NUTOR-695686 format. One record per atom (N, C-alpha, C, O): x, z, y; atom name. Coordinates in nm, 4 decimals. Layout:
! NUTOR-695686
xx:zz:yy:atomo
X:Z:Y:CA .
...
END
This chain:
! NUTOR-695686
xx:zz:yy:atomo
22.8942:1.3961:11.5432:N .
22.8697:1.2641:11.5110:CA .
22.8097:1.1647:11.6749:C .
22.6976:1.1792:11.7238:O .
22.9140:1.0741:11.7284:N .
22.8693:0.9785:11.7886:CA .
22.7372:0.8944:11.7754:C .
22.7192:0.8485:11.6626:O .
22.6422:0.8659:11.8690:N .
22.5727:0.8003:11.8467:CA .
22.6080:0.6337:11.8737:C .
22.6946:0.6179:11.9597:O .
22.5774:0.5628:11.8394:N .
22.6597:0.4075:11.8648:CA .
22.4990:0.3571:11.9372:C .
22.4920:0.2362:11.9596:O .
22.4282:0.4044:11.9578:N .
22.3131:0.3768:12.0179:CA .
22.3354:0.4785:12.1401:C .
22.4167:0.5703:12.1297:O .
22.2428:0.4535:12.2821:N .
22.1859:0.5334:12.3509:CA .
22.0333:0.5758:12.3694:C .
21.9599:0.5021:12.3035:O .
21.9684:0.6698:12.4376:N .
21.8405:0.6470:12.5060:CA .
21.8181:0.6534:12.6130:C .
21.8349:0.7665:12.6587:O .
21.7714:0.5490:12.7106:N .
21.7435:0.5455:12.8337:CA .
21.6585:0.5474:12.8645:C .
21.6162:0.4417:12.8177:O .
21.5363:0.6126:12.9453:N .
21.4223:0.6463:12.9822:CA .
21.3519:0.6388:12.8812:C .
21.2361:0.5990:12.8932:O .
21.4018:0.6738:12.7594:N .
21.2780:0.6857:12.6030:CA .
21.3166:0.5420:12.5916:C .
21.2273:0.4612:12.5661:O .
21.4120:0.5099:12.6040:N .
21.3847:0.3269:12.4877:CA .
21.5503:0.2640:12.4969:C .
21.6295:0.2437:12.5889:O .
21.5516:0.2506:12.3824:N .
21.7139:0.2351:12.3485:CA .
21.7508:0.1056:12.3732:C .
21.7008:-0.0057:12.3571:O .
21.9091:0.1767:12.4414:N .
21.9878:0.0461:12.5052:CA .
22.0212:-0.0393:12.3750:C .
21.9909:-0.0034:12.2612:O .
22.0881:-0.1580:12.4075:N .
22.0923:-0.2531:12.3369:CA .
22.2458:-0.2165:12.2679:C .
22.2724:-0.1213:12.3412:O .
22.2975:-0.2215:12.2280:N .
22.4576:-0.2409:12.1679:CA .
22.5187:-0.3106:12.1372:C .
22.5063:-0.3874:12.0419:O .
22.6475:-0.2948:12.2544:N .
22.7525:-0.4039:12.2183:CA .
22.9118:-0.4209:12.1242:C .
22.9975:-0.3325:12.1253:O .
22.9256:-0.5554:12.0456:N .
22.9557:-0.5301:12.0265:CA .
23.1125:-0.6523:12.0679:C .
23.0742:-0.7643:12.1017:O .
23.2450:-0.6368:12.0662:N .
23.3137:-0.6827:12.1191:CA .
23.4407:-0.7537:11.9955:C .
23.4839:-0.7244:11.8840:O .
23.4605:-0.8578:12.0969:N .
23.5645:-0.9638:11.9442:CA .
23.7166:-0.9910:12.0226:C .
23.7965:-1.0113:12.1140:O .
23.6881:-0.9785:11.9454:N .
23.8910:-1.0135:11.9500:CA .
23.8968:-1.1840:11.9665:C .
23.9446:-1.2550:12.0550:O .
23.8513:-1.2041:11.8856:N .
23.8343:-1.3728:11.9197:CA .
23.7043:-1.4544:11.9412:C .
23.6128:-1.4720:11.8607:O .
23.7214:-1.5159:12.1121:N .
23.5926:-1.5115:12.1445:CA .
23.5145:-1.6398:12.0513:C .
23.3945:-1.6399:12.0238:O .
23.5884:-1.7195:12.0214:N .
23.5094:-1.7959:11.9148:CA .
23.4392:-1.7949:11.7896:C .
23.4151:-1.8873:11.7119:O .
23.4119:-1.6763:11.7851:N .
23.3243:-1.5646:11.6982:CA .
23.2047:-1.5182:11.7365:C .
23.1262:-1.4481:11.6726:O .
23.1944:-1.5679:11.8605:N .
23.0878:-1.4758:11.9433:CA .
22.9570:-1.5634:11.8817:C .
22.8882:-1.4796:11.8234:O .
22.9096:-1.6623:11.8728:N .
22.8274:-1.7659:11.7987:CA .
22.8034:-1.7529:11.6895:C .
22.6958:-1.7987:11.6512:O .
22.8915:-1.6860:11.5925:N .
22.8807:-1.6252:11.4671:CA .
22.8351:-1.5670:11.3886:C .
22.7801:-1.5883:11.2806:O .
22.8814:-1.4190:11.4980:N .
22.8785:-1.3087:11.5340:CA .
22.6899:-1.3192:11.5469:C .
22.6112:-1.2877:11.4577:O .
22.6705:-1.3490:11.6239:N .
22.5254:-1.3615:11.6759:CA .
22.4291:-1.4412:11.5861:C .
22.3363:-1.3668:11.5543:O .
22.4159:-1.5610:11.5344:N .
22.3756:-1.5612:11.3735:CA .
22.3482:-1.5213:11.2831:C .
22.2362:-1.5036:11.2350:O .
22.4742:-1.4947:11.2340:N .
22.4416:-1.3903:11.1825:CA .
22.3502:-1.2434:11.1763:C .
22.3252:-1.1726:11.0787:O .
22.3214:-1.2317:11.2827:N .
22.2248:-1.1238:11.3746:CA .
22.1120:-1.1891:11.3193:C .
22.0586:-1.1885:11.2084:O .
22.0885:-1.2511:11.4379:N .
21.9478:-1.3170:11.4239:CA .
21.9341:-1.3872:11.2994:C .
21.8250:-1.4385:11.2748:O .
22.0031:-1.3945:11.2391:N .
21.9417:-1.4792:11.0449:CA .
21.9002:-1.3174:10.9757:C .
21.8276:-1.3365:10.8782:O .
21.9205:-1.1972:10.9942:N .
21.8253:-1.1061:10.9549:CA .
21.7515:-1.0308:11.0641:C .
21.7650:-0.9084:11.0623:O .
21.7093:-1.0604:11.1166:N .
21.6298:-1.0220:11.2599:CA .
21.6126:-0.9327:11.3137:C .
21.5245:-0.8469:11.3090:O .
21.7961:-0.9624:11.4359:N .
21.8041:-0.8676:11.4738:CA .
21.7622:-0.9960:11.5971:C .
21.7352:-1.1149:11.5801:O .
21.7719:-0.9002:11.7424:N .
21.8279:-0.9679:11.8359:CA .
21.9219:-0.9978:11.9160:C .
21.9354:-0.8963:11.9843:O .
22.0186:-1.0980:11.9612:N .
22.1557:-1.1069:11.9718:CA .
22.1710:-1.1836:12.0873:C .
22.0656:-1.2270:12.1338:O .
22.2760:-1.2124:12.1470:N .
22.2943:-1.2595:12.2632:CA .
22.4497:-1.2554:12.2904:C .
22.5204:-1.1778:12.2262:O .
22.5040:-1.3423:12.3893:N .
22.6756:-1.3284:12.4095:CA .
22.6583:-1.2475:12.5874:C .
22.5953:-1.3066:12.6751:O .
22.7094:-1.1424:12.6067:N .
22.7535:-1.0736:12.7105:CA .
22.8749:-1.1847:12.7381:C .
22.8304:-1.2786:12.6721:O .
22.9487:-1.2128:12.7713:N .
23.0543:-1.2159:12.8309:CA .
23.1041:-1.3584:12.7060:C .
23.0259:-1.4210:12.6345:O .
23.2390:-1.3738:12.7140:N .
23.3092:-1.4730:12.6359:CA .
23.3374:-1.3648:12.4898:C .
23.2969:-1.4026:12.3798:O .
23.4039:-1.2418:12.5045:N .
23.3780:-1.1637:12.4247:CA .
23.3132:-1.0445:12.3415:C .
23.3518:-0.9789:12.2447:O .
23.1806:-1.0442:12.4318:N .
23.0699:-0.9019:12.4278:CA .
22.9488:-1.0124:12.3567:C .
22.9105:-1.1236:12.3931:O .
22.9058:-0.9137:12.2249:N .
22.7754:-1.0007:12.1750:CA .
22.6968:-0.8239:12.2306:C .
22.7637:-0.7206:12.2318:O .
22.5645:-0.8303:12.2662:N .
22.4835:-0.7544:12.2962:CA .
22.3698:-0.7821:12.1764:C .
22.3082:-0.8878:12.1903:O .
22.3281:-0.6857:12.0398:N .
22.2618:-0.7122:11.9469:CA .
22.1421:-0.5747:11.9668:C .
22.1687:-0.4850:12.0467:O .
22.0372:-0.5726:11.9014:N .
21.9436:-0.4939:11.9251:CA .
21.8169:-0.5241:11.7710:C .
21.8037:-0.6349:11.7190:O .
21.7485:-0.4118:11.7308:N .
21.6876:-0.4362:11.6474:CA .
21.5535:-0.3588:11.6654:C .
21.5299:-0.2699:11.5836:O .
21.4540:-0.3865:11.7745:N .
21.3223:-0.3929:11.8459:CA .
21.2381:-0.3323:11.7544:C .
21.1483:-0.2648:11.8047:O .
21.2426:-0.3381:11.6287:N .
21.1811:-0.2721:11.4973:CA .
21.1606:-0.1974:11.4230:C .
21.0720:-0.1738:11.3408:O .
21.3040:-0.1317:11.4730:N .
21.3756:-0.0104:11.4199:CA .
21.2927:0.1341:11.4549:C .
21.2569:0.1709:11.5668:O .
21.2773:0.1895:11.3536:N .
21.1348:0.3363:11.3316:CA .
21.2701:0.4022:11.4032:C .
21.2059:0.5070:11.4096:O .
21.3602:0.4271:11.4453:N .
21.4057:0.5185:11.5598:CA .
21.5682:0.5058:11.5962:C .
21.6431:0.5021:11.4985:O .
21.6295:0.4989:11.7301:N .
21.7529:0.4484:11.7858:CA .
21.8414:0.4809:11.6978:C .
21.9386:0.4084:11.7187:O .
21.8713:0.5836:11.5682:N .
21.9261:0.6430:11.4662:CA .
21.9428:0.5207:11.3389:C .
22.0386:0.4566:11.2956:O .
21.7783:0.5276:11.3022:N .
21.8022:0.3750:11.2142:CA .
21.8716:0.2575:11.2994:C .
21.9493:0.1916:11.2304:O .
21.8628:0.2212:11.4162:N .
21.8928:0.0692:11.4330:CA .
22.0261:0.0562:11.4555:C .
22.0887:-0.0481:11.4367:O .
22.0852:0.1888:11.5068:N .
22.2078:0.2219:11.4590:CA .
22.2875:0.1830:11.3681:C .
22.3881:0.1123:11.3745:O .
22.2265:0.2431:11.2662:N .
22.2575:0.2385:11.1246:CA .
22.2285:0.1219:11.0531:C .
22.2658:0.0975:10.9383:O .
22.1622:0.0528:11.1240:N .
22.1719:-0.1179:11.0660:CA .
22.2093:-0.2589:11.1242:C .
22.1921:-0.3737:11.0833:O .
22.2869:-0.1861:11.2737:N .
22.3997:-0.2819:11.2910:CA .
22.5263:-0.2555:11.2461:C .
22.6109:-0.3375:11.2103:O .
22.5374:-0.0897:11.2517:N .
22.6823:-0.1164:11.2011:CA .
22.6651:-0.1487:11.0485:C .
22.7693:-0.1749:10.9884:O .
22.5432:-0.1505:10.9752:N .
22.5917:-0.2096:10.8147:CA .
22.5866:-0.3626:10.8349:C .
22.6613:-0.4254:10.7599:O .
22.5085:-0.4387:10.9268:N .
22.5481:-0.5558:10.9199:CA .
22.6636:-0.6294:10.9631:C .
22.7084:-0.7337:10.9153:O .
22.7135:-0.5497:11.0769:N .
22.8616:-0.5638:11.1510:CA .
22.9049:-0.5638:11.0127:C .
22.9214:-0.6703:10.9534:O .
22.9248:-0.4486:10.9558:N .
23.0800:-0.4562:10.8530:CA .
23.0594:-0.5789:10.7670:C .
23.1517:-0.6600:10.7750:O .
22.9086:-0.6277:10.6453:N .
22.9162:-0.7422:10.5834:CA .
22.9685:-0.8378:10.6946:C .
23.0802:-0.8864:10.6773:O .
22.9120:-0.8637:10.7858:N .
23.0174:-0.9681:10.8804:CA .
23.1685:-0.9692:10.9097:C .
23.2520:-1.0590:10.9202:O .
23.1727:-0.7813:10.9228:N .
23.4016:-0.8230:10.9016:CA .
23.4088:-0.8710:10.7645:C .
23.4730:-0.9726:10.7379:O .
23.3471:-0.8044:10.6762:N .
23.3821:-0.8295:10.5238:CA .
23.3962:-1.0430:10.5481:C .
23.5052:-1.0972:10.5302:O .
23.2970:-1.1084:10.5791:N .
23.3439:-1.1997:10.5438:CA .
23.4156:-1.2925:10.6378:C .
23.4200:-1.4133:10.6142:O .
23.4858:-1.2259:10.7699:N .
23.5361:-1.2782:10.8555:CA .
23.7081:-1.1505:10.8660:C .
23.7444:-1.1030:10.9736:O .
23.7496:-1.1349:10.7908:N .
23.8651:-1.0439:10.7591:CA .
23.9864:-1.0824:10.9167:C .
24.0603:-0.9992:10.9694:O .
23.9743:-1.1958:10.9486:N .
24.0425:-1.1913:11.0385:CA .
24.0054:-1.1729:11.2212:C .
24.0682:-1.2161:11.3178:O .
23.8972:-1.1032:11.2154:N .
23.8527:-1.0778:11.3473:CA .
23.8214:-0.9422:11.3473:C .
23.7499:-0.8743:11.2737:O .
23.8991:-0.9130:11.4586:N .
23.8525:-0.7489:11.5306:CA .
23.7177:-0.7779:11.5782:C .
23.6900:-0.8688:11.6565:O .
23.6168:-0.6766:11.5148:N .
23.4654:-0.6431:11.6127:CA .
23.4474:-0.5234:11.6224:C .
23.5194:-0.4628:11.5430:O .
23.3895:-0.4638:11.6781:N .
23.3762:-0.3179:11.7340:CA .
23.3168:-0.2853:11.8383:C .
23.3221:-0.3296:11.9531:O .
23.2383:-0.1744:11.7737:N .
23.0785:-0.1742:11.9098:CA .
23.1259:-0.0908:11.9675:C .
23.1874:-0.0005:11.9107:O .
23.1106:-0.0975:12.0983:N .
23.1507:-0.0281:12.2296:CA .
23.0585:0.1173:12.2695:C .
22.9470:0.1468:12.3126:O .
23.1453:0.1631:12.2384:N .
23.0540:0.3330:12.2418:CA .
23.0200:0.4003:12.3910:C .
22.9618:0.5086:12.3980:O .
END
């Protein structure tokens, strides 16, 4: 199984989420920030997300994936994919 997050020089690299509709990027950032993540836009259709307090890279990836599923359920018309 491919990991959604990768280690770079011993540190976790933030995960990138690509959106089909750039008008939802700010809403996606707000969703993640409201749950304790760091989230920022990285272009019109891309959001960078990380969870610095996660105990491991694997746990961080699971949390990002879980919160993205919740956001997708609330926004069914938008495609949001983790860039692997």
